C-alpha positions in Angstrom: 0.0 0.0 0.0 2.8 2.5 0.9 4.7 1.7 -2.3 1.5 2.3 -4.4 1.0 5.6 -2.6 4.6 6.7 -3.2 4.3 5.7 -6.9 1.1 7.6 -7.3 2.6 10.7 -5.6 5.7 10.5 -7.9 3.4 10.4 -10.9 1.4 13.3 -9.8 4.5 15.4 -9.2 5.9 14.5 -12.6 2.6 15.5 -14.2 2.7 18.9 -12.5 6.1 19.7 -13.8 5.3 21.2 -17.2 7.1 24.3 -18.3 4.1 26.6 -17.6 3.7 25.1 -14.1 7.3 25.7 -13.3 6.8 29.4 -14.1 4.0 29.9 -11.7 4.0 27.1 -9.0 6.1 29.1 -6.5 4.1 32.3 -6.7 3.6 34.9 -9.4 4.7 34.3 -12.9 8.3 35.0 -13.8 8.9 38.5 -15.1 11.9 38.9 -17.4 13.9 42.1 -17.6 16.0 42.8 -20.7 19.0 45.0 -20.0 21.8 46.8 -21.7 24.7 44.8 -23.0 22.5 41.8 -23.7 22.0 41.0 -20.0 18.8 39.8 -18.5 17.3 38.7 -15.2 14.0 37.3 -13.9 11.9 38.3 -10.9 8.9 36.9 -9.1 7.1 37.2 -5.8 7.0 33.8 -4.1 3.9 32.5 -2.2 5.3 33.3 1.2 5.7 37.0 0.2 9.4 37.3 -0.6 10.6 38.8 -3.9 13.3 36.7 -5.6 15.5 37.6 -8.5 17.5 35.2 -10.7 20.6 36.5 -12.5 24.0 35.2 -13.3 23.0 31.6 -12.4 21.9 32.4 -8.9 18.5 33.1 -7.2 18.4 35.3 -4.2 15.7 37.2 -2.3 15.6 41.0 -2.6 12.9 41.4 0.1 11.6 39.4 3.0 7.9 38.3 3.4 7.1 41.7 4.9 8.5 43.5 1.9 11.6 44.8 3.7 15.0 44.6 1.9 17.1 41.6 2.8 20.3 42.7 4.5 23.2 42.6 2.0 20.7 41.3 -0.6 20.4 42.3 -4.3 18.7 45.6 -5.0 16.4 46.7 -7.8 16.1 50.4 -8.1 14.4 52.7 -10.7 16.8 54.8 -12.8 14.9 57.2 -15.1 12.4 55.0 -16.9 14.4 51.8 -16.4 15.5 49.5 -13.6 18.9 48.8 -12.3 19.8 45.5 -10.5 22.9 45.3 -8.3 24.3 42.7 -6.0 24.0 39.7 -8.3 26.7 37.8 -10.3 27.3 39.4 -13.7 26.0 42.8 -12.6 25.3 45.5 -12.4 22.4 45.1 -14.7 21.8 48.5 -16.2 18.9 50.0 -18.3 16.6 47.1 -17.7 13.0 47.0 -19.0 10.4 44.3 -18.3 9.7 42.0 -21.2 6.7 39.8 -20.5 6.3 38.7 -24.1 7.0 35.1 -23.0 5.1 35.3 -19.6 2.2 33.0 -18.9 
């Protein structure tokens, strides 16, 4: 009985792992920012409230669940009409604009 339950659970998890599910299962959809010099990064708010950013092969929180900046965490700040990301590998990410053409 336990083996059948484990097998069923594994099948259900595999069925839930489509590309679209991976974009939204942890919270809001991923938002991609295209930046100067061909750089890009992705941002989303996770279900527990934190905002996470993925850039340079790493994912880190920018804010905690209450919306407060994470100490020594990456920072997204507005610069003129664009966004600047600092504190992530490959950065800084300059002159970034949201590009949701591939968002769910």
